[in-house]
C-alpha positions in Angstrom: 41.7 14.1 -18.8 38.8 15.9 -16.8 38.4 19.4 -17.6 37.7 20.9 -14.3 36.0 24.2 -15.4 32.5 22.5 -14.1 33.9 22.7 -10.6 34.6 26.3 -10.8 31.6 27.5 -12.4 29.6 29.9 -10.4 26.4 28.5 -8.9 27.4 25.0 -8.9 26.7 24.4 -4.9 23.5 26.3 -5.5 22.4 24.3 -8.4 23.1 20.9 -6.3 21.5 22.4 -3.2 18.4 23.2 -5.3 18.4 19.3 -6.7 16.3 20.3 -9.6 18.4 18.7 -12.2 16.2 20.1 -15.4 16.7 18.1 -18.3 17.7 19.6 -21.6 16.9 18.3 -25.1 19.6 15.7 -26.3 20.4 14.9 -22.6 21.3 11.1 -22.3 18.5 8.9 -20.7 19.7 8.6 -17.0 18.0 7.8 -13.8 18.5 9.5 -11.6 19.0 12.7 -13.4 22.5 14.1 -12.4 22.9 17.4 -10.8 24.5 18.9 -13.8 25.2 17.6 -17.5 27.3 19.5 -20.0 27.2 18.0 -23.4 30.2 18.2 -25.7 31.1 17.8 -29.5 32.4 14.6 -30.5 31.8 11.0 -29.6 34.1 8.0 -28.5 33.8 4.6 -30.0 33.4 1.6 -27.8 33.4 -0.9 -30.6 37.0 -2.3 -30.0 39.4 -2.7 -27.2 38.7 -0.7 -24.0 41.1 -0.5 -21.0 39.8 0.0 -17.5 42.4 1.3 -15.4 42.1 1.9 -11.4 44.1 4.3 -10.0 43.7 3.2 -6.4 44.4 -0.4 -5.1 40.9 -0.4 -3.4 38.9 -3.7 -3.5 35.8 -1.4 -3.7 37.1 0.3 -6.9 38.0 -2.9 -8.4 34.5 -4.2 -7.7 33.3 -1.2 -9.7 35.5 -2.0 -12.7 34.3 -5.4 -12.8 30.6 -4.0 -13.0 31.9 -1.9 -16.0 33.4 -4.5 -17.7 30.4 -6.8 -17.4 28.3 -3.9 -19.1 30.9 -3.3 -21.8 30.9 -6.9 -22.7 27.5 -6.4 -23.9 28.4 -3.9 -26.4 28.7 -5.3 -29.8 32.5 -5.4 -30.7 34.0 -4.0 -27.3 36.7 -6.1 -25.8 36.9 -4.7 -22.2 40.0 -5.4 -19.9 41.0 -4.3 -16.2 44.4 -3.1 -16.3 45.3 -3.7 -19.8 46.7 -1.3 -22.1 45.9 0.2 -25.6 42.5 0.9 -26.8 40.2 3.4 -25.3 41.3 4.1 -21.7 38.7 4.3 -18.8 40.2 5.7 -15.7 38.8 5.0 -12.3 40.5 7.8 -10.1 40.3 9.3 -6.7 40.0 12.8 -6.3 38.0 15.8 -7.0 36.5 18.7 -4.9 35.5 18.4 -1.3 32.1 19.9 -2.2 31.2 16.4 -4.0 30.9 14.8 -0.4 31.5 11.0 -0.2 29.1 9.8 -2.8 29.5 12.7 -5.5 31.7 12.1 -8.7 32.8 13.7 -12.1 32.1 11.8 -15.2 33.9 13.0 -18.3 33.8 11.4 -21.6 36.0 12.7 -24.6 37.1 11.3 -28.0 40.2 10.2 -26.2 38.9 8.2 -23.4 36.7 8.4 -20.1 37.3 8.9 -16.4 35.4 8.7 -13.3 36.7 10.8 -10.4 35.7 10.9 -7.0 37.0 11.6 -3.6 35.8 8.3 -2.2 35.0 4.4 -3.3 31.0 5.1 -3.2 31.5 7.9 -5.6 33.5 5.9 -7.9 30.9 3.2 -7.8 28.0 5.7 -8.6 30.1 7.3 -11.4 30.3 3.7 -12.8 26.5 3.3 -12.5 26.1 6.4 -14.6 28.4 5.3 -17.0 26.8 1.9 -17.3 23.5 3.7 -18.2 25.2 5.7 -20.7 26.3 2.4 -22.4 23.3 0.8 -21.9 20.4 3.3 -23.4 22.7 5.9 -25.0 25.1 4.8 -27.6 25.0 5.8 -31.3 25.8 4.1 -34.3 28.8 2.3 -34.2 28.9 2.1 -30.5 29.6 5.8 -30.2 29.3 7.4 -26.9 28.5 11.2 -26.8 31.1 13.2 -25.2 30.1 15.1 -22.2 30.8 15.9 -18.7 28.6 15.3 -15.5 29.2 16.6 -11.9 26.9 15.0 -9.6 26.2 14.5 -5.8 23.2 13.4 -3.9 20.5 15.6 -1.9 19.9 13.0 0.8 22.6 10.8 2.6 20.3 8.0 3.2 18.5 6.7 0.0 16.8 3.4 0.9 14.0 1.1 0.4 11.9 -1.4 2.9 10.9 -4.8 2.0 8.1 -6.1 4.2 9.2 -9.7 4.9 6.6 -10.5 7.7 2.9 -10.1 6.2 3.2 -13.4 4.0 6.2 -13.2 1.3 9.6 -14.0 2.6 11.9 -13.4 -0.2 14.9 -15.9 -0.7 18.4 -14.8 -0.3 19.0 -14.8 -3.9 16.1 -12.5 -4.6 17.3 -10.1 -1.7 20.8 -9.8 -3.3 18.9 -9.2 -6.7 17.2 -6.2 -4.9 20.5 -4.8 -3.9 22.0 -5.4 -7.5 19.3 -3.7 -9.1 18.3 -0.8 -6.9 22.0 0.4 -6.4 22.3 0.9 -10.0 19.8 3.7 -9.2 21.9 4.9 -6.6 20.0 3.6 -3.3 22.4 3.2 -0.7 20.5 1.6 2.1 17.4 -1.2 2.8 15.8 -2.8 5.7 13.7 -5.9 6.1 10.4 -5.1 8.2 10.5 -8.0 10.7 7.6 -9.0 13.0 8.2 -12.7 13.5 10.1 -14.1 10.8 13.7 -14.1 12.2 14.6 -17.6 13.5 15.5 -17.1 17.1 17.5 -19.8 18.9 16.3 -18.9 22.2 12.3 -18.6 21.0 12.3 -21.1 17.9 8.5 -21.6 18.0 8.0 -18.2 16.6 9.2 -18.0 13.1 8.0 -20.4 10.2 10.3 -23.0 8.9 11.1 -20.6 6.0 12.0 -17.5 8.3 15.1 -15.8 7.9 18.4 -16.7 9.7 21.0 -14.6 11.2 23.6 -16.3 9.0 21.6 -15.3 6.0 21.4 -11.5 7.1 25.3 -11.8 7.4 25.6 -13.0 4.0 23.3 -10.4 2.6 25.1 -7.7 4.5 28.6 -8.8 3.0 27.1 -8.8 -0.3 25.5 -5.6 0.0 28.5 -4.1 1.2 30.1 -4.2 -2.4 27.2 -2.6 -3.9 27.6 0.3 -1.2 24.3 -0.7 0.3 23.8 -0.7 4.0 21.3 -3.2 5.5 19.6 -1.6 8.5 18.4 -3.9 11.4 14.6 -4.0 12.1 12.3 -5.6 14.5 8.6 -4.5 15.5 9.0 -4.0 19.0 5.4 -2.7 20.3 2.4 -3.0 17.8 1.7 -5.4 15.0 2.9 -8.3 17.5 0.0 -10.7 16.4 2.0 -13.3 15.0 4.0 -13.6 18.5 1.3 -13.2 20.9 -0.9 -15.6 19.4 1.2 -18.5 20.5 0.2 -19.5 24.1 3.6 -19.2 25.7 3.4 -15.4 24.6 -0.2 -14.7 24.9 0.1 -13.6 28.6 2.2 -10.5 27.5 -0.4 -9.3 25.3 -1.9 -5.7 25.9 -4.3 -6.1 22.9 -4.0 -9.3 20.4 -1.7 -7.1 18.4 0.2 -4.9 21.1 3.0 -6.0 23.4 2.1 -4.9 27.0 4.5 -2.6 28.7 2.9 -3.4 32.0 5.2 -6.7 32.3 8.6 -6.9 33.0 8.8 -10.1 31.1 7.7 -8.0 28.1 11.3 -6.6 28.4 13.1 -9.9 29.1 11.4 -11.1 26.1 12.6 -8.1 23.8 16.2 -8.5 25.6 16.5 -12.0 24.2 15.3 -10.7 20.7 17.6 -8.1 20.4 20.7 -10.3 21.9 20.1 -12.3 18.7 18.8 -9.7 15.9 21.0 -6.7 16.7 24.2 -8.3 16.4 23.6 -9.9 13.4 23.4 -6.3 11.6 26.7 -4.4 11.3 24.6 -1.0 10.5 24.6 1.3 13.4 21.1 2.0 12.8 18.1 -0.1 14.2 14.2 0.1 13.3 12.2 -0.7 16.4 9.0 0.3 14.5 6.6 0.8 17.3 3.7 2.2 14.9 -0.1 1.8 15.3 -0.3 0.7 18.8 -4.1 0.7 18.8 -5.8 -0.2 22.2 -2.6 0.7 24.3 -3.9 1.1 27.8 -7.2 -0.9 27.3 -5.5 -3.9 28.9 -2.9 -4.7 31.7 -1.2 -1.4 31.1 -4.6 0.6 32.0 -3.2 1.2 35.6 0.0 2.8 33.7 -2.2 4.8 31.4 -4.0 6.3 34.5 -0.8 7.2 36.4 1.6 8.4 33.4 -0.9 9.1 30.5 -0.7 7.7 27.0 2.1 10.1 26.4 3.9 8.7 29.5 3.3 5.1 28.8 4.4 5.1 25.3 7.5 7.2 26.0 8.6 4.8 28.8 8.5 1.8 26.4 10.8 3.5 23.8 13.2 4.6 26.4 13.4 1.1 27.8 13.9 -0.3 24.2 16.5 2.1 24.2 18.2 1.1 27.1 18.4 -2.4 25.6 19.9 -1.5 22.4 22.4 0.5 23.4 25.0 -2.0 24.8 24.9 -3.2 20.6 25.8 0.3 19.8 22.5 0.8 18.0 20.8 4.2 17.3 17.0 3.7 17.2 14.7 4.6 14.3 11.1 4.8 14.8 7.8 5.4 12.9 6.6 8.6 13.9 2.6 8.3 13.7 2.1 8.0 17.6 4.6 10.6 18.6 2.9 12.9 15.9 -0.6 12.2 17.0 0.3 12.9 20.7 3.1 15.4 20.4 3.4 15.6 24.4 5.3 12.2 23.9 8.1 14.0 21.7 10.2 15.6 24.3 10.3 12.4 26.6 11.9 10.2 23.8 15.7 9.7 23.6 17.5 12.7 22.0 19.2 10.8 19.5 16.3 9.0 18.2 15.9 9.0 14.3 12.0 9.5 13.6 10.4 8.0 10.7 7.7 10.3 9.6 5.3 8.0 7.2 2.3 9.0 5.0 1.0 7.2 1.8 -1.7 9.5 0.4 -1.2 12.0 -2.4 -0.9 14.9 0.1 0.2 18.6 -1.4 2.3 18.8 1.8 3.8 16.8 4.2 5.1 19.4 6.8 2.4 18.3 9.5 4.0 14.7 9.7 7.6 16.4 9.8 7.6 19.8 11.8 6.3 18.4 15.0 9.7 16.5 15.4 12.1 19.2 13.7 10.7 21.8 16.1 12.0 19.5 18.8 15.3 19.2 17.4 15.1 15.5 16.3 16.7 14.0 12.9 14.2 12.2 10.7 13.9 10.3 7.3 11.0 10.8 5.3 9.1 7.5 4.5 6.6 7.5 1.5 5.2 4.3 -0.1 4.8 2.7 -3.3 0.9 1.9 -2.8 1.1 -1.8 -3.5 -0.7 -3.0 -0.6 -4.1 -5.0 -0.8 -4.4 -4.6 -4.6 -3.7 -6.2 -7.9 -1.3 -3.5 -9.0 0.2 -0.5 -7.4 -1.6 2.7 -7.7 1.1 4.9 -9.5 -0.9 8.2 -9.6 -0.9 8.3 -5.7 2.8 6.8 -5.4 4.4 9.5 -7.9 2.7 12.5 -5.9 3.2 10.9 -2.5 6.9 10.3 -3.1 7.6 13.3 -4.8 6.0 15.7 -2.4 7.4 13.8 0.8 11.0 13.9 -0.4 10.6 17.5 -1.3 9.3 18.7 1.9 12.0 16.3 3.8 14.7 17.9 1.9 13.2 21.4 2.7 13.3 20.5 6.5 16.7 18.8 6.4 16.0 15.4 6.2 18.7 12.8 6.8 17.0 10.7 4.0 14.2 8.9 2.6 13.1 5.2 3.1 10.6 4.2 0.4 8.4 1.6 1.7 6.4 -1.5 0.4 4.0 -3.5 2.6 2.4 -6.9 1.9 -0.6 -6.5 4.0 -2.9 -9.4 2.9 0.4 -11.5 2.0 -0.3 -11.5 -1.9 2.0 -8.7 -3.1 5.0 -9.7 -5.6 8.0 -7.4 -5.2 8.0 -7.6 -9.1 5.1 -5.2 -9.0 7.1 -2.7 -7.3 10.1 -1.5 -9.3 8.9 1.5 -11.0 7.7 3.3 -7.8 10.9 2.0 -6.1 13.0 3.6 -8.8 11.0 6.7 -9.0 12.0 7.3 -5.3 15.7 6.7 -6.2 15.1 9.6 -8.5 13.6 12.0 -6.1 16.1 11.0 -3.3 19.0 11.8 -5.3 17.6 14.9 -6.9 14.1 15.8 -5.7 11.4 18.0 -7.5 11.8 21.6 -6.4 9.7 23.8 -8.7 11.3 26.8 -9.8 10.2 30.5 -9.3 6.5 30.7 -10.7 6.6 27.1 -11.6 3.7 24.9 -9.9 4.7 21.6 -8.4 2.5 19.8 -10.9 4.4 21.2 -13.6 7.8 20.8 -12.4 7.0 17.0 -11.5 5.1 16.2 -14.8 8.3 17.6 -16.8 10.6 15.4 -14.6 8.2 12.4 -14.9 8.2 12.8 -18.5 11.9 12.4 -18.6 12.0 9.6 -16.2 9.4 7.5 -18.4 11.5 8.0 -21.4 14.5 6.5 -19.5 12.8 3.8 -17.6 12.2 1.2 -20.4 15.5 1.5 -21.9 17.3 1.5 -18.5 15.3 -1.3 -16.6 14.0 -3.5 -19.5 16.7 -2.8 -22.1 14.5 -1.9 -24.7 14.3 1.3 -26.9 11.0 2.2 -26.2 8.4 3.4 -23.4 6.2 0.3 -24.3 6.2 -1.1 -20.8 6.2 1.9 -18.9 3.2 3.0 -20.8 1.2 -0.3 -20.2 2.1 -0.5 -16.8 0.9 3.1 -16.1 -2.3 2.2 -17.9 -2.9 -0.8 -15.9 -2.6 1.5 -12.7 -5.1 3.7 -14.4 -7.8 1.1 -14.5 -9.1 2.4 -11.2 -11.1 4.9 -13.2 -13.6 2.7 -13.8 -15.9 2.2 -10.8 -16.5 -1.5 -11.8 -12.7 -1.9 -11.0 -13.3 -1.3 -7.4 -10.1 0.6 -7.0 -8.2 -2.8 -8.3 -8.2 -4.0 -4.8 -7.3 -7.6 -4.0 -11.0 -7.7 -2.4 -12.5 -7.0 -5.8 -10.8 -10.0 -7.2 -11.6 -12.3 -4.6 -15.2 -10.8 -4.2 -18.0 -13.6 -4.6 -19.2 -13.9 -8.2 -22.7 -13.6 -6.7 -22.8 -10.8 -4.3 -25.8 -8.5 -3.4 -23.6 -5.8 -2.4 -22.7 -5.0 -5.9 -20.5 -2.6 -7.8 -21.4 0.4 -10.0 -21.9 -1.1 -13.6 -21.1 1.9 -15.4 -18.6 1.4 -18.2 -17.9 -2.3 -17.5 -17.5 -3.0 -21.2 -14.9 -0.3 -21.5 -13.2 -1.6 -18.4 -13.1 -5.1 -19.7 -11.9 -4.3 -23.2 -9.0 -2.2 -21.9 -7.9 -4.5 -19.1 -7.8 -7.7 -21.8 -6.0 -5.6 -24.4 -3.4 -4.4 -21.6 -3.1 -8.1 -20.5 -2.5 -9.2 -24.1 0.1 -6.9 -24.9 1.9 -7.3 -22.0 1.7 -11.1 -22.6 3.1 -11.1 -26.1 5.8 -8.3 -25.5 7.2 -9.9 -22.1 9.9 -11.9 -24.4 11.4 -8.9 -25.9 12.6 -7.4 -22.3 16.5 -7.7 -22.4 16.4 -7.3 -18.5 14.0 -8.0 -15.8 11.6 -10.0 -17.9 10.1 -11.5 -14.7 8.8 -7.9 -13.8 7.0 -7.8 -17.4 5.4 -11.2 -16.6 4.2 -10.0 -13.1 2.5 -7.0 -14.8 0.9 -9.2 -17.5 -0.4 -11.6 -14.6 -1.9 -8.2 -12.9 -3.4 -7.2 -15.9 -5.1 -10.5 -16.4 -6.4 -10.3 -12.7 -7.9 -6.9 -13.4 -9.5 -8.3 -16.7 -11.3 -11.1 -14.4 -12.7 -8.6 -12.2 -14.2 -7.0 -15.2 -15.4 -10.2 -16.5 -17.2 -11.1 -13.2 -18.9 -7.6 -12.8 -20.1 -8.5 -16.6 -21.4 -11.8 -15.5 -22.9 -10.4 -12.3 -24.9 -7.9 -14.8 -25.8 -10.7 -16.9 -26.9 -13.1 -14.0 -29.1 -10.0 -12.6 -31.6 -10.6 -15.6 -34.0 -13.3 -16.7 -32.1 -15.8 -18.7 -33.6 -17.8 -21.5 -32.5 -21.5 -22.5 -30.0 -20.1 -25.1 -28.5 -17.5 -22.5 -28.2 -20.4 -20.1 -25.8 -22.1 -22.4 -23.8 -18.8 -23.0 -23.5 -18.3 -19.4 -22.5 -21.9 -18.5 -19.6 -21.5 -21.1 -18.6 -18.0 -19.9 -18.6 -19.7 -16.1 -16.3 -22.6 -17.5 -14.2 -20.2 -19.2 -13.8 -18.0 -16.1 -13.1 -21.1 -14.0 -10.2 -22.1 -16.3 -8.8 -18.7 -16.1 -8.7 -18.8 -12.5 -6.8 -22.1 -12.5 -4.3 -20.4 -15.0 -3.9 -17.7 -12.9 -3.3 -20.0 -9.9 -0.4 -22.0 -11.7 1.2 -18.6 -12.8 1.2 -17.1 -9.4 2.7 -20.1 -8.0 5.5 -19.8 -10.9 5.9 -15.8 -10.0 6.0 -16.6 -6.4 8.8 -19.1 -6.7 10.9 -16.6 -8.7 10.8 -14.4 -5.5 10.0 -16.1 -2.5 10.3 -19.0 -0.3 7.5 -21.3 0.0 5.8 -20.3 3.2 2.4 -18.7 3.0 2.0 -19.6 -0.8 -0.6 -22.3 0.1 -2.7 -19.5 1.7 -2.8 -17.7 -1.3 -3.4 -20.6 -3.5 -6.3 -21.5 -1.4 -8.1 -18.4 -2.3 -8.0 -19.4 -6.2 -9.3 -22.8 -5.1 -12.2 -21.0 -3.3 -12.8 -18.7 -6.5 -13.1 -21.8 -8.5 -15.5 -23.4 -6.1 -17.5 -20.3 -6.0 -17.7 -20.3 -9.8 -18.7 -23.9 -9.9 -21.4 -23.1 -7.5 -23.2 -20.6 -9.7 -24.8 -23.9 -11.3 -27.2 -24.3 -8.7 -27.4 -20.8 -7.2 -30.9 -19.2 -6.4 -31.3 -15.7 -6.0 -33.7 -14.8 -2.8 -35.2 -11.3 -3.9 -37.3 -9.1 -1.9 -39.7 -6.5 -2.6 -38.4 -2.8 -2.0 -40.7 -2.2 0.9 -38.1 -1.8 3.4 -40.1 -0.5 6.2 -43.4 -2.7 5.5 -44.5 -5.1 8.3 -44.4 -8.0 5.8 -41.8 -9.0 3.2 -42.6 -10.5 -0.3 -39.6 -13.3 -1.1 -39.2 -14.5 -4.7 -36.9 -17.2 -5.6 -35.2 -17.3 -8.8 -32.4 -19.9 -10.0 -29.9 -19.1 -11.9 -30.5 -22.0 -14.4 -33.5 -23.7 -14.8 -34.3 -26.0 -11.6 -36.8 -29.0 -11.4 -37.8 -27.8 -7.8 -36.7 -25.5 -5.4 -36.7 -26.7 -1.7 -37.1 -23.9 0.7 -37.2 -23.3 4.6 -37.9 -20.0 6.7 -36.7 -20.7 9.7 -33.0 -21.1 8.9 -33.0 -25.2 9.1 -31.4 -27.0 6.0 -33.9 -27.7 3.1 -34.2 -31.3 2.0 -36.4 -33.3 0.0 -39.0 -33.3 2.7 -39.4 -29.6 3.1 -41.7 -27.3 1.3 -41.3 -26.7 -2.4 -41.3 -23.4 -3.8 -44.9 -22.6 -5.8 -44.2 -18.5 -6.2 -43.5 -15.5 -4.3 -44.5 -16.0 -0.7 -44.8 -13.4 2.5 -42.7 -13.3 5.5 -44.5 -11.7 8.4 -41.5 -12.3 10.9 -37.7 -11.7 10.5 -35.8 -15.0 9.6 -33.5 -16.8 7.5 -34.7 -18.2 3.9 -32.6 -21.1 2.8 -33.0 -22.8 -0.6 -31.7 -25.7 -2.3 -32.6 -26.6 -6.1 -33.0 -29.8 -7.3 -31.5 -30.4 -10.9 -31.8 -33.6 -12.5 -32.8 -35.4 -9.3 -29.5 -33.9 -7.8 -29.8 -31.5 -4.7 -27.2 -28.3 -4.9 -25.6 -26.6 -2.2 -28.0 -24.4 0.1 -28.4 -20.6 -0.3 -29.4 -18.6 2.7 -30.5 -15.0 3.1 -31.3 -13.4 6.4 -34.5 -11.3 6.0 -35.4 -8.3 8.4 -39.1 -7.7 8.8 -39.4 -4.3 10.5 -42.0 -4.0 13.2 -41.5 -0.2 14.5 -43.3 2.9 13.8 -40.8 4.4 11.3 -42.5 4.7 8.1 -39.6 5.6 5.9 -36.3 7.3 6.0 -35.0 9.9 3.8 -31.3 10.7 3.4 -29.8 13.6 2.2 -26.7 12.2 1.3 -25.9 8.6 -0.1 -23.9 6.1 2.0 -21.0 4.5 0.6 -21.9 1.3 -1.4 -19.2 -0.7 0.2 -20.6 0.3 3.8 -24.3 -0.1 3.2 -25.2 -2.7 6.0 -28.7 -3.5 5.4 -29.7 -0.5 3.5 -32.0 2.3 4.4 -33.4 0.3 7.2 -30.2 -0.2 8.8 -30.5 2.7 11.5 -33.9 1.1 12.8 -33.3 -2.6 12.3 -32.5 -3.2 16.1 -29.2 -4.6 15.4 -26.1 -2.8 16.6 -22.8 -3.0 14.8 -19.6 -3.9 16.7 -16.2 -2.2 17.2 -15.3 -3.3 13.7 -16.3 -1.0 10.6 -15.4 -4.0 8.4 -18.1 -6.0 9.8 -20.6 -4.3 8.0 -23.0 -3.1 10.6 -22.8 0.6 10.0 -23.8 2.8 7.0 -20.7 4.8 6.2 -20.6 8.5 4.9 -17.3 9.8 3.4 -16.9 13.5 3.9 -20.8 14.2 4.1 -22.8 14.5 7.3 -25.7 12.0 8.3 -28.8 14.0 7.5 -32.0 11.9 7.6 -35.5 12.6 8.1 -37.5 9.7 9.8 -41.3 9.6 9.2 -43.2 8.3 12.1 -46.4 8.1 9.9 -48.6 10.3 12.3 -47.7 13.0 15.0 -46.5 11.5 18.1 -45.6 12.0 21.6 -41.9 11.7 21.9 -39.5 11.1 24.8 -35.9 10.6 23.5 -33.8 10.5 20.3 -30.6 8.3 20.4 -28.2 7.7 17.6 -25.1 5.4 17.7 -21.8 6.0 16.1 -18.5 4.2 15.7 -15.0 5.6 15.5 -11.8 4.0 14.5 -9.4 7.0 13.8 -6.7 4.9 12.2 -9.0 3.8 9.7 -10.3 7.6 9.2 -13.7 6.9 10.8 -14.4 9.7 13.4 -17.1 10.4 16.0 -19.2 13.2 14.5 -18.2 16.7 15.9 -22.1 17.0 17.1 -25.4 15.2 16.7 -28.5 17.5 16.2 -32.2 16.8 16.4 -35.0 18.9 14.5 -38.7 18.1 14.6 -41.6 18.7 12.1 -45.1 18.1 11.8 -45.3 18.7 7.9 -41.9 17.5 7.0 -41.3 21.0 5.3 -40.8 23.4 8.5 -38.1 21.8 11.3 -37.6 23.2 14.5 -34.2 22.4 16.4 -34.9 20.3 19.3 -31.5 20.0 20.6 -27.7 19.2 20.1 -25.1 17.3 21.8 -21.2 17.6 21.4 -19.1 15.0 21.2 -17.2 14.3 24.1 -14.6 11.8 23.1 -11.1 12.6 21.8 -11.3 12.0 18.2 -7.5 10.8 18.1 -8.0 8.0 20.4 -6.9 4.7 18.8 -9.0 1.3 18.2 -12.8 0.8 17.6 -15.1 2.2 20.0 -18.9 2.9 20.1 -20.6 6.1 21.4 -24.6 6.9 21.8 -25.6 10.3 21.6 -28.8 11.2 23.4 -31.4 13.9 23.4 -34.3 14.2 25.8 -37.6 15.2 23.8 -39.8 14.9 26.7 -43.2 17.0 26.2 -42.3 17.3 22.3 -44.8 16.0 19.6 -43.8 15.4 15.9 -44.4 13.3 12.8 -41.1 14.0 11.4 -37.6 13.6 13.2 -34.4 15.1 11.2 -31.3 13.7 12.8 -27.9 15.3 11.8 -24.4 14.2 12.6 -21.6 16.5 11.6 -19.0 14.9 9.7 -15.3 16.6 10.1 -15.0 16.2 6.6 -11.2 16.4 6.5 -9.0 14.3 8.8 -7.1 17.1 11.2 -3.6 18.0 11.3 -2.7 15.6 14.0 -3.8 12.5 11.9 -1.3 10.6 10.0 -3.5 11.1 6.7 -4.3 14.9 7.6 -6.5 16.2 4.7 -8.0 13.0 3.7 -11.6 12.4 3.9 -13.2 11.8 7.2 -15.9 9.1 7.8 -19.0 9.0 10.1 -20.2 5.4 10.7 -23.7 5.4 12.0 -25.8 2.7 13.1 -29.0 2.5 15.2 -31.2 5.4 15.6 -33.8 5.3 18.1 -36.8 7.5 18.4 -39.0 7.0 21.4 
């Protein structure tokens, strides 16, 4: 039945190797795009009897035939049977050229029947998936299927996804099976479950939560996935990200840091041996991911002596080799994230030679060669690991994910990758897997046939053309509707990040207190609110029209509703920032009540959506956030703004209290004590002469509201003002302009809010001392946390001037600490100014600007974080 001239056509092998698969007008809607499609004259009607015949007696082929029969049952008038006679024949046969490999196939549709031919069962399965897609999304009038021939084979051997089951959501076994069913349709063939502490161990039963995953469930999943030609790869985090184990008193003594297992103790390896003895045999795959990424602080604890003796490279490699020895008896070949070895390339020659490296990076880089080449030059095999950009966010960042996945896979294929592992992460425990289908399936598209630009074609153009074809196919195939409405709305939802008031659509922006001094840029808030509300409304109305995967539409509608709440909260902040009349108060009360009701509705919808995917564990943690949000909204009734004058460097501060709603009395204290009815009551703006804490309670209709407090800094130094050449980032504003001279030094955590943060720009600040003074020393404090893109400046320089116009360099101090060192650390740069006089002191700190090549996010924005600058 099959015409084999396609196999013989000149250049077929080169076409497959190029993995370009350019779509032509009239081509069918398919994901992923096949290597070669030839449209032919005529159609075959499926509105009648269809006999599926299996040439082999293999159980795998019978399973594929069963899948095809289920798809045909949805065709009006079609009556499929397996092994029957008469009607339209569909033949599943073993054969085909060796060049197809184990997963390639030939699909032929002719007026007289259909044939799927492949050398092995995997190829039969994937040919059937393509035929199912032809039936689902490409039937013509009268259930006619266009005649064609497809010759297809993948670019990569391993095409997989990772589900993070350790940061909050633990999927039910049924949902994990759903992942297998759905993603195997797009020819993904392996999965791994990122595991820290959630595997229920018999020898260490106190580690996993009650809802943890069991060895019996893993076995059932493996058996289930086998029918879908999906390999389930073992996984256990074996070095960093060990917090959930080390927090238990019985294991705390094994800590290098609260998050890193120490290699200094033999007991650490006894523990890992126990873990592997239960987890490793549970997985039949010969591959096993030990993870071992982000070992921040290694050498800062009990392993310090090892670090002094062996160096960082030796200590890290020692640990990896010890793990290799522990896993070999189980016949496992290790996989490991590549970030530490990439950043410290002297590690690479010390690693086991059969190790599979997992280079990862999640930004929209133009190239990922820097993540790959350190390993290929040393002869290591590798699997590229892009990501779906879903973590800590209301909705995945599609724009970043699409570029990240396509460019990483392209570079992987170019350098000989074994495969792709597309990652989803649940960092703050809130993410729903139903958010991630679109970028996961884009990963399937890329792993089967990546975007490779043709000669004189840009990557942007090539990706854009492929994406347009992908988007046209996504709704018909995934949702079963003949439109692109859901794809359009989901991309529009992701695109709300263009609004400054959206705060990047982060979860933090959603949970941010309604009354927050930090503020977000208010530009275009009304447009943001209108667009978010429109997307949420349209998704909610259309959710029921999805023939397939309606839960994913409802998850998108939920995410859009959360984005709408971010916008509404920002509009309320802007309203509350002004003076309210009586009528305004009534409107604001109604809006606050509406917002509280929306939060309650979102809480219940989240509970429902969570239950569709996950076990109960961790749900209460997330629901409590909604309770806190509702309490925050209710507390606005008695909120009092504590406002200061703008004189940051004045030796007194004027404090004004402004209740959001009219109050009978405001009771206030300035020593940090809790105000009550015996405290002073507010009569008008007052002066503070010393730093302290102002606390206030409003009395409304005889009832005291909750206390509001604010720490107020009163400057008592000699600096009159500071002029900054570059603005600091709003989210890292600390105390504002006075931060550098407020006498309070930030700690080792950049998130704690003690620093001014400058993305890409230098610190360049002029300190006015008020008059020409004798000087002795200048010192400036900086923070580094390289994993979070915060690096020490390359150098710090000081310039002096009497008039603020002409400056003379007084000295420069070079950074002496390696920027690639891990973890939060502080450094003070000091210059001797003895014998110098000046009124103006200019301090410059040179930002690296772009993250260096050794960094996991090379090319991204480098940050300078500065705190105290002292001029003596």
